[in-house]
N, C-alpha and C positions, 0 to 999 in steps of 0.2 A: 227330769233328765234320766235317760235310760242308764242302766248299769254299764253297758258297753261304752257309752259316751263318757261316763265318769272315769272309766278305766283309761280311755284315751287321753282325757284331760289330765289325769294324774301322771301318766307317763310323760306327757308334754311338759308339765311343770318340772319334773325331775330333769328332763333334758335341758330346759331353760336354765336350771340351776347349774348344770355342768358347763354350759356356755358362759354363764356369768363368772364362774370360777376361772375359766380360761382367760376371759377378758381381764379379770383382776390380776392374774399372773402376768399378762402382757403389760398391764399398767404398772405393775411393780418393777418391771424391767426398765421403765422409763418413758413409755409412750402411753399416756392416758387416752382412752377412746371414750368420748362423751362424758363419762363419769370417772371419779377417782377410784383407786383400787378398793378402798374400804367401802365405798358406796356399792361397787359391784358385788362385794362379798355380802353386804346386807341384802341386796336384791336376790342374790343366789340363795342365801339362807332362808329368806321369806318364801321364795318359790318352792324350795325343798320341803319346808314345813307344810305348806299347803298341799304339795304333791303327795306327801306321805299321809296326810289327813284324808285326802280324797281316796287314796288307794286303800286305806284301812276301812273307810266307809263302804267301799265296794266289796270288801272281803277278799281281795286278791284273787278273784275268780278269773284266772287266766286260762283261756281256752286255746289250745295249740292245734 
């Protein structure tokens, strides 16, 4: 996998974790969507850890 692809995958995993936290917050308000709030938090935490791992592996070579 190219470094550019790894950077995109890492960013996507971080964005997925943010969406999971939002879904956990919505579930905490009383409306569970597919999973319970704690399960959304676990999915978000796992994707954030993998996203950070992939970003560290690429060396954060962000080209603007």
